[in-house]
C-alpha positions, 0 to 999 in steps of 0.5 A: 932793512932794505927788505923791511922798507920794500915791504912797507912801501908795497903796503903803502902802495896797496893800501892807497889803491885800496882807498883811491883807485877806481878799481874798487869803486861800486859800479854794480848792485844786484838786488834781489828782494821779494817785491813785498815792501820796498818801493823803488829799492834798486834806485835807493840802493844804487844812489847810496852805494854807486861810487863808494869804495867796495872795501871800506863801505859800512855794510852794517850801517847801510843795512840799518839805514834801509831798515829805518826807511822801510819798517817791513824789511826783516833781514838784509844780506849784503855780499861784496863781489870784488872788484866792484859789485855788491849783492843785496838780499832783502826779506820782507816780514811775513804775516802771521795772521788775517785780522778778522772783518778787515782786509789787513794782515799783521806780522808778529811785531804788529806791523799791518800790511794789505792782505795777501789771500794767497797766504795761508794764516790763521785769522785773529779776532781782536777784542771788541773794543780795540781801535785798529789804525792802518797806519800804525803798528799794533802796540798792545801787549796782549795782542802782540803776545797773541801774535808771537804764540801764532808765530810759534804755532806756525812753526810747530805741528799744530796748524792753527785756524782761528785766534782769539784774545779772550781777556788779558790773561788768556788766548784761545787758539782752534787748530784746523782739527778743532782742538782748542788750546788755551794759552796764558798772556803771562806765560812764555809763548815759546815754552807754552808751544813746546808743552803743546808739542810735547802733549800732542807727541805723547797722545800720538793716535789719541790726539784726535780724541782731545777737545781742549788743552788749557795751558793757563794752569801750572799743569796743562789740563786736557779734556777729550771729547 
């Protein structure tokens, strides 16, 4: 009984120290980001975290607040380093295409950002009647589908150079090797890119002879030069 009381008392003391001791107050914030979108990030995070309890501060809530403030943030990683340090890693959203005849690039979810010409990405040609507002995200479903296809292609062996939205059903993509691929807006982008990868892998050496791959049909249609 005495041992149980002693353990309970020790637990109470530890809990008290965890909550009220200045030992676990956040005193240092180490901030790592790619300097692409979060202005005054160090000041913002320090003002929100300094003095908070390292053990009990809500990391997920804090991360979501930063994402709500800065739509350009892709991921946030937070690490507690006892007794009083928080390490924050922020990764910004990456553009997947340069919008033709503008100085804007666009992320896969339609966020417009100033063009960084050091980044080698394909050029997307929007429909002629498309109205672009630099202060708003693109929400047009056809354009977003084209961007999702482009994002998937950038992760594949197929190197896209230009992307054109032909109509509401078809998206045309030229590769750096002048292979034209027609995608369907009605099919899953990831599955279509997988099909393209399979076709190119099967073709191997003969892939250089391919002129056009049309994925909009039930079965891919391949044309040769």
